[in-house]
GULUMMI-81740 format. One record per atom (N, C-alpha, C): x negated, y, z negated; atom name; residue in one letter. Coordinates in nm, 4 decimals. Layout:
! GULUMMI-81740
X / Y / Z / CA / A
...
! end
This chain:
! GULUMMI-81740
-10.5758 / 6.6447 / -11.2243 / N / M
-10.7064 / 6.5576 / -11.2018 / CA / M
-10.8195 / 6.5084 / -11.3654 / C / M
-10.8378 / 6.4395 / -11.3649 / N / P
-10.9189 / 6.3597 / -11.4691 / CA / P
-11.0640 / 6.4212 / -11.4615 / C / P
-11.1096 / 6.5013 / -11.5224 / N / R
-11.2863 / 6.5077 / -11.4985 / CA / R
-11.3535 / 6.3651 / -11.5271 / C / R
-11.3394 / 6.2558 / -11.6037 / N / K
-11.3870 / 6.1648 / -11.5876 / CA / K
-11.3724 / 6.0470 / -11.5081 / C / K
-11.3243 / 6.0866 / -11.3915 / N / G
-11.3506 / 5.9711 / -11.2872 / CA / G
-11.1936 / 5.9656 / -11.2515 / C / G
-11.1959 / 5.8292 / -11.1431 / N / P
-11.0575 / 5.8149 / -11.1191 / CA / P
-10.9493 / 5.7198 / -11.2300 / C / P
-10.8523 / 5.7207 / -11.2439 / N / V
-10.7807 / 5.6859 / -11.3188 / CA / V
-10.7362 / 5.5265 / -11.2770 / C / V
-10.7673 / 5.4130 / -11.3766 / N / R
-10.7911 / 5.2993 / -11.3201 / CA / R
-10.6229 / 5.2164 / -11.3602 / C / R
-10.5499 / 5.1650 / -11.2381 / N / P
-10.4277 / 5.1000 / -11.2971 / CA / P
-10.4353 / 4.9930 / -11.3706 / C / P
-10.3314 / 5.0003 / -11.4698 / N / R
-10.3270 / 4.8991 / -11.5617 / CA / R
-10.2524 / 4.8015 / -11.5127 / C / R
-10.2337 / 4.6787 / -11.5921 / N / K
-10.1846 / 4.5495 / -11.5432 / CA / K
-10.0652 / 4.5534 / -11.6212 / C / K
-9.9393 / 4.5055 / -11.5655 / N / V
-9.7937 / 4.4691 / -11.6629 / CA / V
-9.8511 / 4.3094 / -11.6997 / C / V
-9.8313 / 4.3118 / -11.8498 / N / T
-9.8217 / 4.2058 / -11.8952 / CA / T
-9.6602 / 4.1458 / -11.8731 / C / T
-9.6552 / 4.0142 / -11.8523 / N / P
-9.5045 / 3.9428 / -11.8537 / CA / P
-9.4591 / 3.9347 / -11.9900 / C / P
-9.3379 / 3.9806 / -11.9477 / N / D
-9.2370 / 3.9528 / -12.0690 / CA / D
-9.2562 / 3.8493 / -12.1706 / C / D
-9.2084 / 3.8918 / -12.2885 / N / P
-9.2470 / 3.7550 / -12.4168 / CA / P
-9.1355 / 3.6364 / -12.3791 / C / P
-9.0111 / 3.6809 / -12.3333 / N / V
-8.8978 / 3.5873 / -12.3166 / CA / V
-8.9269 / 3.4708 / -12.1985 / C / V
-8.9385 / 3.5341 / -12.0615 / N / Y
-8.9375 / 3.4537 / -11.9740 / CA / Y
-9.0575 / 3.4677 / -11.9087 / C / Y
-9.1558 / 3.5053 / -11.9482 / N / N
-9.2778 / 3.5270 / -11.8913 / CA / N
-9.3054 / 3.5292 / -11.7654 / C / N
-9.2072 / 3.6569 / -11.7415 / N / N
-9.2102 / 3.7004 / -11.5828 / CA / N
-9.2450 / 3.8692 / -11.5963 / C / N
-9.3480 / 3.8986 / -11.4981 / N / Q
-9.3957 / 4.0099 / -11.4752 / CA / Q
-9.3004 / 4.1113 / -11.4528 / C / Q
-9.2136 / 4.0694 / -11.3331 / N / L
-9.1076 / 4.1478 / -11.2770 / CA / L
-9.0181 / 4.1975 / -11.3699 / C / L
-8.9693 / 4.1050 / -11.4473 / N / A
-8.8789 / 4.1364 / -11.5494 / CA / A
-8.9401 / 4.2467 / -11.6491 / C / A
-9.0582 / 4.2230 / -11.6973 / N / Q
-9.1099 / 4.3389 / -11.7876 / CA / Q
-9.1349 / 4.4550 / -11.7085 / C / Q
-9.1584 / 4.4689 / -11.5489 / N / R
-9.1578 / 4.5888 / -11.4712 / CA / R
-9.0152 / 4.6697 / -11.4918 / C / R
-8.8907 / 4.5868 / -11.4798 / N / F
-8.7508 / 4.6170 / -11.4917 / CA / F
-8.7418 / 4.6835 / -11.6449 / C / F
-8.7742 / 4.6291 / -11.7615 / N / I
-8.7552 / 4.6469 / -11.8458 / CA / I
-8.8126 / 4.8046 / -11.8719 / C / I
-8.9574 / 4.8101 / -11.8066 / N / N
-9.0146 / 4.9685 / -11.8515 / CA / N
-8.9438 / 5.0505 / -11.7557 / C / N
-8.9146 / 5.0461 / -11.6372 / N / R
-8.8200 / 5.1289 / -11.5878 / CA / R
-8.6840 / 5.1805 / -11.6392 / C / R
-8.6290 / 5.0752 / -11.7159 / N / L
-8.5023 / 5.0912 / -11.8327 / CA / L
-8.5270 / 5.1755 / -11.8882 / C / L
-8.6407 / 5.1787 / -11.9474 / N / M
-8.6812 / 5.2185 / -12.0737 / CA / M
-8.6314 / 5.3777 / -12.0585 / C / M
-8.5657 / 5.4140 / -12.1862 / N / I
-8.5709 / 5.6028 / -12.1809 / CA / I
-8.6276 / 5.6295 / -12.3420 / C / I
-8.7053 / 5.7380 / -12.3094 / N / D
-8.7522 / 5.7898 / -12.4094 / CA / D
-8.8140 / 5.6695 / -12.4933 / C / D
-8.9130 / 5.5900 / -12.4405 / N / G
-8.9912 / 5.5008 / -12.5173 / CA / G
-8.9228 / 5.4162 / -12.6150 / C / G
-8.7748 / 5.3931 / -12.6149 / N / K
-8.7231 / 5.3099 / -12.6697 / CA / K
-8.6982 / 5.1663 / -12.5958 / C / K
-8.8271 / 5.0719 / -12.6235 / N / K
-8.8383 / 4.9693 / -12.5412 / CA / K
-8.7625 / 4.8245 / -12.6227 / C / K
-8.7497 / 4.8434 / -12.7093 / N / G
-8.7003 / 4.7495 / -12.8006 / CA / G
-8.5381 / 4.7610 / -12.7304 / C / G
-8.4839 / 4.8851 / -12.7361 / N / C
-8.3487 / 4.9220 / -12.6996 / CA / C
-8.3295 / 4.8782 / -12.5579 / C / C
-8.4423 / 4.8872 / -12.4676 / N / A
-8.4106 / 4.8440 / -12.3335 / CA / A
-8.4317 / 4.6630 / -12.3212 / C / A
-8.5212 / 4.6350 / -12.3964 / N / E
-8.5054 / 4.4792 / -12.3945 / CA / E
-8.3818 / 4.4284 / -12.4220 / C / E
-8.3033 / 4.5023 / -12.5663 / N / R
-8.1847 / 4.4383 / -12.5631 / CA / R
-8.0634 / 4.4425 / -12.4471 / C / R
-8.0807 / 4.5829 / -12.4077 / N / I
-7.9782 / 4.5668 / -12.2926 / CA / I
-8.0418 / 4.4371 / -12.1940 / C / I
-8.1464 / 4.4279 / -12.1348 / N / F
-8.1575 / 4.3376 / -12.0490 / CA / F
-8.1454 / 4.2186 / -12.0865 / C / F
-8.2129 / 4.1605 / -12.2011 / N / Y
-8.1676 / 4.0304 / -12.2247 / CA / Y
-8.0225 / 4.0095 / -12.2381 / C / Y
-7.9587 / 4.0665 / -12.3074 / N / R
-7.8401 / 4.0674 / -12.3189 / CA / R
-7.7238 / 4.0324 / -12.1996 / C / R
-7.7676 / 4.1212 / -12.1142 / N / A
-7.6923 / 4.1079 / -11.9573 / CA / A
-7.7423 / 3.9592 / -11.9148 / C / A
-7.8654 / 3.9373 / -11.9282 / N / L
-7.9175 / 3.8189 / -11.8457 / CA / L
-7.8717 / 3.6966 / -11.9297 / C / L
-7.7954 / 3.7159 / -12.0410 / N / E
-7.7175 / 3.6146 / -12.1494 / CA / E
-7.5865 / 3.6187 / -12.0509 / C / E
-7.5138 / 3.7051 / -12.0347 / N / I
-7.3947 / 3.7264 / -11.9995 / CA / I
-7.4010 / 3.6628 / -11.8312 / C / I
-7.5145 / 3.7353 / -11.7598 / N / V
-7.5261 / 3.6596 / -11.6459 / CA / V
-7.5573 / 3.4600 / -11.6093 / C / V
-7.6237 / 3.4367 / -11.7181 / N / E
-7.6161 / 3.3014 / -11.7004 / CA / E
-7.5119 / 3.2240 / -11.7831 / C / E
-7.4161 / 3.2948 / -11.8536 / N / A
-7.3091 / 3.2206 / -11.9053 / CA / A
-7.1775 / 3.2205 / -11.7553 / C / A
-7.1973 / 3.3450 / -11.6804 / N / R
-7.0976 / 3.3310 / -11.5807 / CA / R
-7.1609 / 3.2181 / -11.4427 / C / R
-7.2786 / 3.2223 / -11.4415 / N / A
-7.3386 / 3.1965 / -11.3173 / CA / A
-7.3542 / 3.0509 / -11.3097 / C / A
-7.3599 / 2.9930 / -11.4459 / N / K
-7.3960 / 2.8654 / -11.4912 / CA / K
-7.5382 / 2.8122 / -11.4221 / C / K
-7.6433 / 2.9131 / -11.3703 / N / A
-7.7379 / 2.8869 / -11.3294 / CA / A
-7.8906 / 2.9535 / -11.4411 / C / A
-8.0222 / 2.9321 / -11.4193 / N / P
-8.1168 / 3.0095 / -11.4899 / CA / P
-8.0951 / 3.1413 / -11.4467 / C / P
-8.0672 / 3.2348 / -11.5710 / N / A
-8.0718 / 3.3815 / -11.5493 / CA / A
-8.1915 / 3.4519 / -11.4908 / C / A
-8.2960 / 3.3974 / -11.5352 / N / I
-8.4159 / 3.4497 / -11.4205 / CA / I
-8.4350 / 3.4063 / -11.2937 / C / I
-8.3644 / 3.3272 / -11.2494 / N / E
-8.3776 / 3.2891 / -11.1308 / CA / E
-8.2640 / 3.3828 / -11.0494 / C / E
-8.1345 / 3.4101 / -11.1035 / N / V
-8.0716 / 3.5014 / -11.0538 / CA / V
-8.1038 / 3.6429 / -11.0507 / C / V
-8.1860 / 3.7001 / -11.1405 / N / F
-8.2598 / 3.8202 / -11.1658 / CA / F
-8.3049 / 3.8324 / -11.0663 / C / F
-8.4263 / 3.7269 / -11.0007 / N / N
-8.5419 / 3.7166 / -10.9083 / CA / N
-8.4834 / 3.7500 / -10.7564 / C / N
-8.3874 / 3.6475 / -10.7656 / N / K
-8.2571 / 3.6571 / -10.6253 / CA / K
-8.2171 / 3.7929 / -10.6356 / C / K
-8.1558 / 3.8404 / -10.7241 / N / A
-8.0926 / 3.9746 / -10.7231 / CA / A
-8.2008 / 4.0823 / -10.6820 / C / A
-8.3059 / 4.0785 / -10.7257 / N / V
-8.4165 / 4.1815 / -10.6910 / CA / V
-8.4452 / 4.1666 / -10.5557 / C / V
-8.4872 / 4.0443 / -10.5257 / N / T
-8.5274 / 4.0145 / -10.3710 / CA / T
-8.4297 / 4.0594 / -10.2481 / C / T
-8.2806 / 4.0672 / -10.3005 / N / N
-8.1761 / 4.0912 / -10.2074 / CA / N
-8.1514 / 4.2297 / -10.1955 / C / N
-8.2181 / 4.3101 / -10.3084 / N / C
-8.1682 / 4.4527 / -10.2927 / CA / C
-8.3423 / 4.5227 / -10.2312 / C / C
-8.4366 / 4.4414 / -10.2226 / N / M
-8.5486 / 4.4876 / -10.1630 / CA / M
-8.5200 / 4.5142 / -9.9793 / C / M
-8.5699 / 4.6173 / -9.9491 / N / P
-8.5649 / 4.6305 / -9.8244 / CA / P
-8.6436 / 4.5486 / -9.7248 / C / P
-8.5998 / 4.5125 / -9.6419 / N / Q
-8.6569 / 4.4291 / -9.5249 / CA / Q
-8.7223 / 4.5150 / -9.4201 / C / Q
-8.8368 / 4.5270 / -9.4134 / N / V
-8.9433 / 4.6172 / -9.3535 / CA / V
-9.0022 / 4.5627 / -9.1937 / C / V
-8.9447 / 4.5912 / -9.1656 / N / E
-9.0442 / 4.5292 / -8.9963 / CA / E
-9.1593 / 4.6350 / -8.9575 / C / E
-9.2459 / 4.5828 / -8.9487 / N / E
-9.3883 / 4.6708 / -8.8717 / CA / E
-9.3545 / 4.6451 / -8.6778 / C / E
-9.3317 / 4.7709 / -8.6600 / N / I
-9.3250 / 4.7588 / -8.4835 / CA / I
-9.4454 / 4.8568 / -8.4614 / C / I
-9.5189 / 4.7788 / -8.3775 / N / G
-9.6619 / 4.7908 / -8.3042 / CA / G
-9.5981 / 4.9382 / -8.2223 / C / G
-9.6749 / 5.0412 / -8.2559 / N / R
-9.6718 / 5.1310 / -8.1266 / CA / R
-9.8046 / 5.1798 / -8.1064 / C / R
-9.7971 / 5.2368 / -7.9618 / N / A
-9.9229 / 5.2827 / -7.9085 / CA / A
-9.9573 / 5.4320 / -7.9605 / C / A
-10.0830 / 5.4548 / -7.9296 / N / H
-10.1109 / 5.5867 / -8.0313 / CA / H
-10.1512 / 5.6850 / -7.8696 / C / H
! end
């Protein structure tokens, strides 16, 4: 617990290539031992391959893939 009060959450800046915040968050999770350059190379190279195979914009394919693997949560109202 910090002595100077609560820690404010930092905002994630969008990635420089696609200007997409979700892509930057993915790169940050992919990063190991602070090697952001390596993580960016892996991510952008993978998107180049996806764009060549899918013949569609890579960032759209990435967004759709992330949306497809998100859990679809339904709120079911329950009585207390």
